[in-house]
C-alpha positions in Angstrom: 12.9 -29.7 -17.6 13.7 -26.1 -18.5 10.9 -23.7 -18.8 11.7 -23.2 -22.5 10.8 -26.9 -23.0 7.3 -26.4 -21.5 4.2 -26.0 -23.7 3.9 -22.3 -24.7 0.6 -21.8 -22.8 2.2 -22.9 -19.5 5.3 -20.7 -19.6 4.8 -17.7 -17.3 5.8 -15.0 -19.7 3.7 -16.4 -22.6 0.8 -17.0 -20.2 0.9 -13.4 -19.0 0.9 -12.0 -22.5 -2.0 -14.2 -23.5 -4.2 -14.0 -20.4 -2.9 -11.0 -18.3 -0.9 -10.8 -15.1 -4.0 -11.6 -12.9 -4.0 -15.1 -14.4 -0.6 -16.0 -13.0 0.0 -17.7 -9.6 2.3 -16.0 -7.1 5.1 -18.5 -8.1 4.7 -17.6 -11.8 4.8 -13.9 -11.1 7.9 -14.3 -8.9 9.5 -16.5 -11.6 9.1 -13.7 -14.1 10.8 -11.3 -11.7 13.6 -13.8 -11.1 14.1 -14.4 -14.8 16.4 -17.4 -14.2 16.6 -20.2 -11.8 19.7 -21.8 -10.2 21.5 -25.0 -11.0 19.0 -27.9 -10.9 16.0 -25.6 -10.5 13.9 -23.6 -13.0 12.8 -20.1 -12.2 9.4 -21.5 -11.2 10.9 -24.2 -9.0 13.1 -21.5 -7.3 10.1 -19.2 -6.9 8.0 -21.9 -5.2 10.9 -22.7 -2.9 11.3 -19.0 -2.0 7.6 -18.6 -1.3 7.8 -21.6 1.1 10.9 -20.3 2.8 9.4 -16.8 3.4 5.8 -17.9 4.0 4.3 -16.2 1.0 4.7 -13.4 -1.5 4.0 -10.5 0.9 6.6 -11.6 3.6 9.2 -12.0 0.8 8.4 -8.5 -0.5 8.5 -7.0 3.0 11.6 -8.8 4.2 14.7 -6.9 5.2 17.6 -6.5 2.9 19.6 -9.0 4.9 16.8 -11.6 4.9 16.1 -11.1 1.2 19.7 -11.2 0.1 20.5 -14.3 2.1 18.0 -16.4 0.3 18.9 -18.7 -2.6 18.9 -17.1 -6.0 18.6 -13.5 -4.6 21.0 -10.8 -3.7 21.6 -7.1 -3.8 20.8 -6.7 -7.5 17.4 -8.4 -7.1 16.7 -6.4 -3.9 17.4 -3.1 -5.7 15.2 -4.2 -8.6 12.3 -5.1 -6.2 12.5 -1.8 -4.4 12.5 0.1 -7.7 9.4 -1.9 -8.9 7.6 -1.2 -5.6 8.4 2.5 -5.8 7.2 2.7 -9.4 4.0 1.1 -8.4 3.4 3.7 -5.6 4.2 6.6 -8.0 1.9 5.2 -10.6 -1.0 5.0 -8.0 -0.2 8.6 -7.0 -0.2 9.8 -10.6 -3.6 8.2 -11.1 -5.0 10.2 -8.1 -3.6 13.5 -9.4 -5.4 13.4 -12.7 -8.8 14.3 -11.2 -11.0 14.5 -8.1 -10.2 12.0 -5.4 -14.0 11.6 -4.9 -14.4 10.4 -8.4 -11.8 7.6 -7.9 -12.5 6.0 -4.4 -10.9 2.8 -5.4 -7.7 4.6 -6.6 -7.6 6.3 -3.2 -7.9 3.0 -1.4 -5.2 1.4 -3.5 -2.8 4.3 -3.1 -3.3 4.6 0.7 -3.0 0.8 1.0 0.3 0.9 -0.9 1.6 3.6 1.4 0.5 2.0 4.7 -0.2 -1.7 4.6 3.4 -2.8 4.8 4.2 -0.7 7.9 4.9 -2.8 11.1 3.8 0.1 13.4 0.8 2.3 13.2 1.1 5.3 11.0 -1.5 8.1 10.9 -1.4 10.1 7.7 -3.4 12.8 5.8 -4.2 13.0 2.1 -4.5 16.7 1.5 -6.9 18.0 -1.2 -7.6 21.3 -2.9 -11.0 22.8 -3.4 -11.6 20.6 -6.4 -10.6 17.5 -4.3 -7.4 17.0 -6.3 -4.5 15.6 -4.4 -1.9 18.1 -3.0 0.2 15.7 -1.1 0.3 12.7 1.2 1.7 13.3 4.6 2.5 10.8 7.4 2.1 12.6 10.7 2.1 10.3 13.7 3.9 7.1 14.4 3.6 4.3 16.9 0.5 3.3 18.8 -2.3 5.6 17.7 -4.6 6.8 20.4 -6.4 9.9 21.5 -3.3 11.1 23.3 -0.9 10.7 20.4 -2.8 12.4 17.6 -2.7 16.2 17.9 -5.4 18.1 16.1 -3.4 21.3 16.1 -0.7 19.6 14.0 -3.3 18.4 11.5 -4.8 21.9 11.3 -1.4 23.5 10.9 -0.6 21.0 8.0 -3.8 21.8 6.2 -3.3 25.6 6.5 0.3 25.4 5.5 -0.6 23.7 2.2 -3.9 25.6 1.7 -5.9 22.4 1.7 -9.7 22.7 1.4 -10.3 19.1 2.4 -8.5 16.0 3.5 -8.8 12.2 3.9 -7.5 10.7 7.1 -5.8 7.3 7.0 -4.0 4.9 9.3 -3.0 1.3 9.3 -3.6 -1.6 11.7 -0.4 -3.7 11.8 -2.5 -6.6 13.1 -4.1 -6.8 9.7 -7.6 -6.3 11.0 -9.1 -3.1 9.6 -12.1 -2.9 11.9 -12.0 0.6 13.5 -11.7 0.9 17.3 -13.7 3.2 19.5 -10.5 5.3 19.9 -10.3 5.6 16.1 -13.8 7.0 16.0 -13.1 9.4 18.8 -9.9 10.7 17.1 -11.9 11.3 13.9 -14.6 13.3 15.7 -11.9 15.5 17.4 -10.2 16.2 14.0 -13.5 16.9 12.3 -14.4 19.5 14.9 -10.9 21.1 14.9 -10.7 21.3 11.1 -14.2 22.7 10.8 -13.0 25.8 12.7 -10.8 26.6 9.7 -13.3 25.5 7.0 -11.4 22.3 6.1 -13.6 19.2 5.5 -12.8 15.7 6.4 -14.1 13.6 3.5 -13.2 10.2 4.9 -11.1 8.2 7.3 -9.7 4.9 5.9 -8.4 2.2 8.2 -5.9 0.0 6.3 -5.6 -3.7 7.2 -4.1 -6.7 5.4 -5.8 -6.8 2.1 -8.9 -4.8 3.3 -9.8 -1.3 4.4 -12.7 0.3 6.2 -14.2 3.6 5.1 -15.8 5.8 7.8 -17.7 7.6 5.0 -19.2 4.3 3.8 -20.1 3.4 7.4 -22.0 6.7 7.7 -19.8 7.9 10.5 -18.8 11.3 9.1 
């Protein structure tokens, strides 16, 4: 049966308009993105099949261009559309942060940093630079690979802060394992950076460790 033959309250588009996007399942959201199905399958049927093939919505979104385009009902046009949607989402989150103090929008900070880092398959250590009113200046990834005490250089973080005249910053890095619990090395790195930045009167407001669907704040743990 075609989706147009379904009761109105069960059609993904109508359901979204009536109840909001959060009321839709992963398959229904994906069906809206797909717009149409393939021969013998509605958009929802195709969406369910794709979610099974990829193992869920996140693996589908994070798949390579080759993997994505090889799947039934997808291709370069859909891949380009998906990348555009993801980039618009990141820019929207960034714009939300730039409207006011980062300290007044801790959840917006978490969402933005998660959007930037959670999909990385290697560790990325980054800084969110802030002015003296804690408004965002820029987001800057700095170190890549396995993050430990030997691979994060305080002088580079200090140089970055001075170059952009930052008054404060928020540190962030991801755990590709998906587990956001900070390690002892994470705490040691943070202490070294706090000490180095204090010499040039730049405050570290927080260090967020980004996992899969969760994040841990050093400030909330009382570690700063």
